[in-house]
N, C-alpha and C positions, 0 to 999 in steps of 0.2 A: 487448968491452963487453956488458954484460947487456942483455937485451931490455927497452926502456923501456915497452913496452905491458903488461908483467906487473907486477902489484902485489905487492910482497914482504910478503905478509900474515904469514907465519910468522917474519919478522924483527922484528915489532913486540912490545912488551911484552905479557904475558898479558892485562892489563886492557884494552888497546887491541884485542887479538884478540877478546876477548869482546864488546866494544862493536860491532865490525864485524860479527861473526856474528849478533848480535841483530837486525841490520837486514835480514838475508837472508830470502828466502822459503823455505818448507820444501823446495822442489825444489833451490834453490841450496845450501841448508845440507846437504841429504843428499848432494849431489854432493861438496861440500868434505870432508865427514866420511868418505865412502867412498873418496876418492882420495888423501887426505893420509896420509903416513906417521906423522904425529903423532896421538897419542890425546888431543886436547884436548877431546873431547866430555864427558869426566868432569868438566870444570870448568864446564860449562854447565847452567843450570837450564831444561831444555826442557819446555815445556807441551804438547807434542804427544803424540798417541797414534797407534798404527799399526793398520791393518787389513790382514791378509794374505789373499790369494786364491791358493790352491794348486789350480789346475785346468788345463785345456788351455792357457789363456792366463794365465800367471802375472802377478800384480799385487800392488802395495803401495799402500795408501791412507794419506795423512797427514791426521789429523784434529786440530783444535785452533784453527783460525781460522775466519773467516766462509766461506772456501772449503775444499773437500776436494780434495787433490791426489792424483793417481794416477800410478804408474809401471806401464807394461807391460814386463815383464822378458823380454828375449830372450837375446842373447849378452853379458851383462854380469853384474856382481855388485852386491849392495847390502849395505852394512854396517849392522847393527842394534846400536845402542847400548843398554846397559841403562838409560841415562837416558831413552830414548825408548820408552815403555811400549806394548807390543802388547796392545790391549784386546780385539780380536776376530779370529777366524780363520774363513775359509770354505775347506773342504778337500774336494775331489772325490777320493774314494778309488779311483775308476776311471780317473783321468787318468794316473797314473804307478804302476801296480800294483806293479812290481818294486821301486820305491823307497819304498813307504809306510812300511816299518819304519825306514829310515834317515832319512826326513823327520821322523818322530815323535821319533827319538833326537836329532836336531839341535834340534828345538823344545824338548825337555826340557832340553837343556844351555843354550840361549841365551835362552830366553824365561821371563819371570816369569809368574805365574798369569794366565790369560785371564779376562776378564769374561764373554765370550760366544764360543761357537764353533758352527759349522754343519758337519755332516758329510753328504756326499751321495755316492751311487753307484747304478749300475744293475747292480752285481755283488754276489753274496753276500759280505757284509762282516763276518761274525761275528768273525773273527780280528783284523781291523784295528780295529774299534770297541773290542773288549776291550783290545787293546794300547794304544790311545790313552787310554782311561779309566784304565788302570792306571799310566800314565806321565805324564799331564798333569794339572795342577790347574786346575779351572775354578771360579770363584767365584760364578757367577750363572746363566747361560743355556746350555742345550743344545738345539740344533735338529737333529734326526736325520731325514734324508730318504734313508736307505740301504736297500737290499734286504737283508733278514735271513732266515735260515732260520726255519722255524716253531717251532723248539725253542730258539731263542736266549734266554739268560737275561741280561737287562739289569740290572746292578747299578749303581745311581747313587751317586756320592759324596754325602755329606750336605751338602756346600757348595753344591750346585746348588739354586737356588730356583725355576727356571723350566724346564720340559721340554716340548718340542713334538716329536711323532713323527708324521711324515706317512705312513709305511708301517708301521702298528702291528699288522700281522697276527700278529706273534709275541707281543704283549703279552697275558698271561693275567690273570685276575682277581687271582691272588695277587701278580703283579708290580705291577699297578696299586695294590693295597693297600699295597705297600711303598714307593711313591714319596712320600716325606715332603716334598713341594715346595709352594710357594705357588701356582704355576700349572701345570696339566697340560692339554695339548691332544693328543687322539688322533684320527687319521684312518684310515679303512679298517681298522677294528678287527674282531676276531672275538669280542669280549666280548658275551655274550648279554644280552637284556633282563632276564632273571631275575638275572644276575650284577650288572648295573648297579643293580637294585633292592636287592640285598644290599650293594653298595658304599655306597649312600646310607644305608641302615640302619646300617651300621657307623660312618659319619661321625656320624650322629645320636646314637649311643651312645658316641662318642669311642673306638671300638675301632681306628680307623685314620685316616690322613690328617688329623690334627688341625691341621696348619699350612696346610691348603688354603684358598686365597682365591678362585681361579678355576678352573673345570673346563669343558672344552669337548669334546664328542664328537658324532659324526654318528649320527643315528637315521633309520630308514627311513620311518616313518609315524606317524600319531597313535595307532594301536593299540600301537605300541612304547612310546609315552609313557605310555599307560594302564597297561601292565604295569610299567614302571619306577617309576611313581608310586603303586604299590599299597602305600602307607605313609601315616602321618599327615601331612597337609598342609593348607594353607589357600589358596584361590584369591583373589587380590587383585582388587578391583574394576577392570574394564577402563578406567575413567576416571581411575584413579590413575596419575600419572606420577612416577617416581622416578629419581634420577641415581645411577649406579654408576660404577665404574672397572674397565676392563680393563687391568690393570697400571698404567700411568700415564695412560691415556687416559679421560676422562670420556665417558659416553654415557647416553642416556635410555631407560627401559623403561616401557612402559605395561602395567598389569596384572601378570601373572606368577603363579607358584605358589611359595609360601613353605613351607620346612620349618625345624624348630628342632632344635638340638642340646641335649643334656642339661645343658650349661653355660649355656644361654640364647642362644647365637649363632644367627643366622638366615641362611639361604641362599635365594636366589631362582632359580627356573628360568624361562628365557624362550627363545624361538626367534629365531635370526638370520634376516635376509631370505631367504637361499638356502634355509633349511629351511622357512620359511613358504611359499615358492613351490612347493617339491617336495611338501610335504604337501597344499597346496591342489589339486594335480593328482591326488590319490589317490581322491577321490570328490566327487560333487556337493555333499554335505553340507559337506565341508571347504572347497570352493570358495566356497560362500555365506558361510561363517564368515569367510573371508579377505576377501571383498568388504566385509563389515561392519567388520572390523578396519582395513582400508585407510584409513578415514576418521578414524581416531584417531591422535593424536600418540604416538610419534614416527614411526610408519609413514607417516603422511600427508606427512612432510617429505622423503621420498626423491625423487630424480629420477634420470634415466637418461642415459647416454652410449652411443651406438652407433658401433662402429668396423668399417667394411667393408674394412679392410686386414688387421688382425690377427684379424678375425672375433670380436669381443668385445662383450659386453653388460655394462655397468658400472653398478652402483647406488651412488649417492653420497647424502650428506645428513647423515652423522655423521662422527666422526673416522675410522671404518673404511670403506674402499672394498671393494666386493664385485665381483669380476671373474668372468664366466662366459665362458670361451673355448670356441670350437667348432673341432674339428679332424677331419681325415680319418685321423689317425694313431691306429690302434686301441690302440696300446700306452699312450697317455696317457689312456684312458678312466677317468673317476672320480678323476683326480688332484686332490687337495685340498691346497693350500698356504696357510700363514698367515705373515704378517709382522706387525710391530708395528701397522701401520695398513692392511693389505691382506689380503683373503681371496680366493683364486683357486681356481675349480672348473672342471675341463676336461670337456667333453661330446664324445663321439665320434659322428660320423655320416658316412655315405658321401657325403652332400650337406650339408656344414656351413653353406653359405650359406642354404639353405632352412630348415635346423634353427634357425639364429640368428633368421631372420625369424619362424618359427612361435613360438619361445620368447618373443621380444620382444613379438609381437602378443598372446600369451596374458597376459603380465605386465601390459602396458598396459591390457588389457581388465579384468582382475581388480582390479589395484591402482591404476589411474588415475594412474600416475607420469608426469610430463611428461618429454619428451626435450629435454634442454638442449643437447646437441651431437651432431653427426653428422660422421663422418670417412669419406671415400670416396677410394680410390686407383683411378683409372680404368684403369691398366694392369694391375692385379693380377688382376682377373676381367673382362676386357674384354667377353667374350661375355655377361656378366650385367649390364652397366651399366644397360641400359634397364629390365630387370625389377626391379633393386634400387631404381631411382628410382621406378618405378610403385608398388612396395610402400610406399616412404616417403610418396608422395603420398596414399595411402589411409589408412595407419595412423598416420603422424606428422603430416602436414599442415604443421606449422610447428616450427621449432627456433630457439633463441636464437643458437647458434654453429655454424658450418659450416666444415669444412676439406676442400678439394678438391685432390687431388694427381694427377699423371699424368706419367709419362715418355714418353707418346705424345701426338701432336697431339690435343687434347681439345675442339676447338670444338663439335662436335656434342653431346658428353656434357655439357659445361658449360651450353650453351644449354638443353638439355632439362631438366637438373636445376634451373636457376634459374627456368624457367617452370613447374615442377611443385611445388617445395618452397619454402615461405615461410621466409625467414631474417630474424629480427627485430632482431638486434643486431650480429653480427660475421661477416664472411666473410674467410677466408684462402684465396687462390687460388695454388697452387704447381704448376700444370700447364702443360705446353707448349701454346702457342696459335699458330695461324698468324699470319703477319706482318700480315695485313690484318683480323684478327678484330675485331669490334665488340662490346664488352661492354656489355650493357644491364642495368642494375641497378635494382631497385625503390628508391624514394626513402625507404622506411621503415628501411632498414639504417642503423645508426649508424656502423659502422667497416668499413673495407676495407683489407686487407693483401695486396698482389699481389707475390709473390716473383719471378716471371718476367714482367716487365711491358714486354718489348721491343715488344709489339703496341700499347701505349698511346700514343696521339697527344695533342697538346696540348689538343684540344677535349674529350677524354674526361674528364680530371680536373677541368676547369672545369665539367663537367656533374654531377660527383659532389658533391652538396650534403650531405655527411656530416660528422660531427663529427671523425672520425679517418681520415686517408688515409696509407698507407705504400706506397711504390713502390720496387722494387729492379730493377736491370738495365734501366733505361728508355732509350728513344731520344729522349726529350724534350730539346731543346737548352737551352743555358744562357740564350740570349735568350728562349726560351719560358718558362723558369722565372722569369726577371725579369718578364715580362709577367703571369705567373700571380699573383705577389705584388702587382704594381701593380693588377690587377683586384680583388684582395681589398681593397686600400687604398681603392679607389673604389666598393666595394660592387657591382661588376659581376658577381661570381661567388663561390661558396663562402662565403656569408654565415653558414652554420651551422658552419663549420670551427672546431675547437678545437685540433687537432694535425695537422701535416703533416710527413712525414718522407720524404726521398728521397736516394738515393745520388748523389754528384757525383764528377767525375773527379779534380780536383786543386785546388790553391789558386787557380790562374788562373780556374777555373770560378767559384769563390766571388766573385772580383773582378767578373766580368761579371754574375752573378746579382744582386749586391747594389748595382748602380748605381741607387739609389732616392732619391726626394726625401724630405727631412725625416726623416732618421734620427738616432737618439741612441745613443751608444755604450753597450753593455751592461756594467754592473759585475757581473761574475760573483760577486764576494765578497758582494754584497748579495742574492743569490738562493740560499737554502739548498739547494734541490733540485738545484742545479747544481754544488755544491762538490765532489762526488765524481765529476764527469763531466769527461772530458778535452776541454776547449773551446779552439778556436782562433778567436778573433774572434767578435763578436756585437754586435747593436744592437737597439733598440726602434723599432717603427714604429706609426703611428696610422692607423686607418681614418677615413673622413669622418664616421662617426657617433660617433666618440670611442672606439671599442673599441681596445685596445692589444694588441700581439703582440711576443714576443721572437723574434728570428731569430738563429741561431748555427750554427756548424759544429762538429760533434762528431767525435772520432776514437775509434771503438770499439776493442776489443782485437784485432779482426781487421785493423786498420789501414786499413780503408776510411774514406771521408769521408762523413758524413751532413749534409745541410742539414736543420735542424729549425726549425719555426715553431710556437710555442705561443701561443694567444690567451688573454688574461686580462682 
């Protein structure tokens, strides 16, 4: 007798097979297609695209739904259908050096033209880059972050519209002039200021790069800019704000310098934040200019995030985020990377923590950008915890959001931090605390999220008069949670609460917690925001002043149970 637990999919008519497969997630669909001896994928109209990652950890991403699905490939195989379009590739040429040619040959045979591809390596890659470009068709974007010899000649296919080269030491003036792309970005280039001046003169006279829409290149100082702009130009009033696009992303520019081409087209020069910071450090004159510019839009809209785990200083405020990472790895000095919405610059220092604090202190002094969030990992630099907190106390004083983590017992560090730095909106605490730790929080915080809350006793959350409380891994009993809700209903505690979320053990816990007076069954179908949530049970409750709340049990995708209470 055949196994009754196996569904005989391939015995169904083709129309029925197509209907069943259309209901599968991309992961299930990929498994069925890669393991079945039948080639039924040719009958499907798949709306998915693939992303391939060929590096030390091989990966496939499926794009085309609200979620992006990833496979990490180990000892298995993955069938790629020509109906499933591979739109992008990330290829580390140093990961499987001996197989680079065979991988490219396989891609040539199996894959339709890419929209976008990224090549990376820390080895001299002239041979592999040339072989790739000669054998693969790319219709849009090339991102090249490979080490190349100084004499490498990059010949770009005309189909490429966007080229980004992070290690562009090999790019000469002649090569740059031959790149007939809409977007060109060069980092770590050897092109001189005089050559850049000639490059723009050639554009103004339509001698080269006539399709260029966006050009980005690193310059050293304002003197470089003066040499480059030794050509007819017009300085735009600093109070003038205009909106441009970096590929598909809109952004605002105040002032700027305009040049015109002989056919009437106009181009605008401006400095991105990391360039403004670097140039402001070259002299007192430029520092004072930067202080004045910092009060003008859009520079005045930037804000800062500080990360004392990754040692990163992040500038936000526009569609593009600017990351300044600090490292003790000398080989990463000066690395500049771009993504569609991120710019990353790496600074080397023998003492990266001090360098980060000095850099951040200077930027906040000159540009007056507020610090919106602070991330501290207490176990990462344990011997520096107090000095980091002392620096934040002096230079930051307050921040909207704070994330504290620690794989070590962090009672002392958490207490000192909370007594030194003002947090105005949100605190996430994900550090180990001793069993008897007492968390004293200022009442002006709006939201608290405690990931490891086994130290929290019943009396502590009743004293948290915040709008949002989230507790995980707590030792609060079911009976105490029942009393917590009753106290809210009688206005004895937590009167400002808007949302309460806590992990519970099981359905039996729910039955004990929800033994409450005057409840009304919750109709999930009538609550739009809950329709996409996995709900098991729920009801409405009323406080003695008339305020209403929904209480329900949610089953997230990690299969834990959450009790959630939302006041409305």
